[in-house]
C-alpha positions in Angstrom: 139.4 96.4 -99.1 141.0 94.7 -96.3 138.8 92.1 -94.1 137.3 93.2 -91.2 138.9 92.1 -87.7 137.0 89.2 -86.6 136.7 89.6 -82.5 137.0 86.7 -81.1 134.6 85.5 -78.1 137.4 85.3 -75.6 138.2 88.9 -76.5 134.4 90.0 -76.1 134.5 88.3 -72.7 137.7 90.0 -71.6 135.8 93.1 -72.5 132.9 92.4 -70.6 134.7 90.9 -67.6 136.5 94.4 -67.2 133.2 96.2 -67.6 131.5 94.1 -65.0 134.2 94.2 -62.6 134.3 97.8 -62.8 130.6 98.8 -63.0 128.7 95.6 -61.5 126.1 93.9 -63.2 124.1 96.7 -63.9 126.6 97.9 -66.7 124.9 98.0 -70.0 125.7 95.8 -73.1 125.8 99.0 -75.1 129.2 99.6 -73.0 130.4 96.1 -73.3 129.8 96.2 -77.1 131.7 99.5 -77.6 134.6 98.4 -75.4 134.7 95.0 -77.1 134.4 96.6 -80.7 131.4 94.5 -81.7 127.5 95.5 -82.1 124.9 94.7 -79.3 123.3 92.3 -81.8 126.6 90.1 -81.9 126.4 89.9 -78.6 122.9 88.7 -78.1 123.6 86.3 -81.0 126.7 84.7 -79.4 125.9 84.8 -75.9 122.1 84.7 -75.8 121.0 87.4 -73.1 123.0 89.8 -70.8 122.7 87.4 -67.9 124.3 84.7 -69.7 127.1 87.0 -70.9 127.6 88.4 -67.4 128.1 84.8 -65.8 130.5 83.6 -68.7 132.4 86.8 -68.5 132.9 86.4 -64.6 133.4 82.6 -64.4 136.6 82.3 -62.5 139.4 80.5 -63.6 140.7 77.5 -62.2 143.7 77.4 -60.0 146.8 76.6 -61.3 148.0 74.2 -58.2 151.3 73.9 -59.4 152.0 77.6 -59.9 150.6 78.3 -56.5 151.7 75.3 -54.4 154.8 74.2 -56.4 155.8 70.7 -57.6 154.2 67.5 -55.5 157.4 67.0 -53.7 158.7 70.8 -53.0 162.2 71.4 -52.5 163.7 73.6 -50.5 163.4 74.5 -46.6 160.2 74.0 -45.2 159.4 77.6 -43.4 160.4 79.4 -46.5 158.2 77.3 -48.7 155.3 77.9 -46.1 155.7 81.6 -46.7 156.0 81.8 -50.2 153.0 79.6 -50.7 150.9 82.0 -48.4 151.8 85.0 -50.6 150.6 83.2 -53.7 147.4 82.2 -52.4 146.9 85.6 -50.9 147.2 87.0 -54.4 145.2 84.6 -56.0 142.2 85.2 -53.4 142.8 89.2 -54.0 141.6 88.3 -57.5 139.1 85.6 -57.1 137.1 87.3 -54.3 136.1 90.7 -56.3 134.6 88.3 -58.9 132.8 85.9 -56.3 131.2 89.3 -54.7 130.3 90.8 -57.9 128.5 87.0 -58.9 126.6 87.0 -55.4 125.3 90.6 -56.0 123.5 89.5 -59.3 119.9 89.5 -58.8 119.8 86.0 -60.6 122.4 84.5 -58.4 121.4 81.2 -56.3 123.4 79.0 -54.2 123.4 76.5 -56.8 125.3 78.8 -59.3 128.3 78.0 -57.0 128.3 74.4 -58.5 128.8 76.2 -61.9 131.7 78.0 -60.4 133.4 75.3 -58.3 136.5 77.5 -58.3 134.4 80.1 -56.1 134.9 77.1 -53.4 138.6 77.1 -54.0 139.6 76.6 -50.2 139.1 73.1 -49.8 140.7 72.0 -53.1 143.7 74.3 -52.1 143.8 72.8 -48.7 144.0 69.2 -49.7 146.8 70.0 -52.3 148.9 71.7 -50.1 148.4 68.8 -47.3 149.9 66.4 -49.8 152.9 68.9 -49.9 153.1 69.5 -46.6 153.3 65.5 -45.8 156.7 65.6 -48.0 157.8 68.1 -45.6 156.8 65.3 -42.7 158.3 62.6 -44.5 161.7 64.3 -44.2 161.4 64.8 -40.9 160.8 68.8 -41.4 157.4 69.1 -40.2 156.0 67.5 -36.9 154.5 64.3 -37.7 150.6 64.4 -38.4 150.6 68.3 -38.6 150.3 68.7 -42.3 146.6 68.8 -42.8 145.9 71.3 -39.9 149.0 73.5 -41.0 147.2 73.6 -44.6 143.7 74.4 -43.3 145.4 77.3 -41.3 147.4 78.4 -44.2 144.7 78.6 -46.5 142.6 80.4 -44.2 145.1 83.2 -43.6 145.7 83.6 -47.3 141.9 83.8 -47.7 141.8 86.2 -44.9 144.8 88.5 -46.3 143.0 88.4 -49.8 139.8 89.5 -48.3 141.5 92.4 -46.8 143.5 93.6 -49.6 140.0 93.9 -51.7 138.4 95.6 -48.8 141.1 98.0 -47.6 143.9 98.1 -50.1 146.0 100.7 -48.2 146.0 98.0 -45.4 147.7 95.3 -47.6 151.3 96.0 -46.6 150.6 95.8 -43.0 148.4 93.0 -43.2 151.5 90.8 -45.4 153.6 92.0 -42.3 151.1 90.7 -39.9 150.6 87.3 -42.0 154.2 86.9 -41.7 154.1 87.0 -37.8 151.0 84.6 -37.9 153.0 82.2 -40.4 156.2 81.9 -37.4 153.3 81.2 -35.0 152.1 78.5 -37.1 155.7 77.7 -37.7 156.3 77.2 -34.0 153.7 74.6 -33.7 154.4 72.4 -36.9 158.2 72.2 -37.0 159.8 69.0 -35.6 160.7 69.5 -31.7 164.7 69.7 -32.6 163.7 73.1 -34.5 161.4 74.4 -32.0 164.2 73.9 -29.1 166.8 75.6 -31.3 164.6 78.6 -32.2 163.8 79.1 -28.7 167.1 78.7 -27.7 168.1 81.4 -30.1 165.1 83.8 -28.9 166.7 83.2 -25.3 170.2 83.7 -26.5 171.0 80.2 -25.3 172.2 77.0 -26.8 169.7 74.2 -27.8 170.1 71.2 -25.6 171.8 68.3 -27.7 169.7 65.9 -29.0 170.1 62.3 -27.4 
């Protein structure tokens, strides 16, 4: 006889995450065990209680800063970089926020729970990492001096808002992305170097920008 397939903890947690995301914390361990291919006894043996299984399964993963924000010294044009980062951050938040909502709806959830899942408060960490990258553009003269921190906070806030809207109103996600693009253009008009702002305004007016002194 062949050996029975051993179902790993990661496989069990993936099944539990799928069930809890679909049905909330009231989903039964019977359903989780059935989907995972194990017995309820195995669930309790490995995870102790349904509550512990829920919080283990729904614990968000750490954001991959380099994947979302690029290398510490991003290359390319600053405006295009900002647009791409907002899209990636919004996608991350659209995945994170449903998990956060499910966690906070659990009867055992307390504010202290947030300390166990620091990624639910990822905004500040992402904004700090983005600030450092935008400062690279500042040093190259592609962003107005001193604008990196404020721009990073605004960009992260906009991405968070788009991610939330895509969760609450999936049908409006496309229009939200178009609106977000216009918002980025507005932000860019404030953080671009003075010469770039003048050139952009001149293009909008159909005139030539004044020559730099």
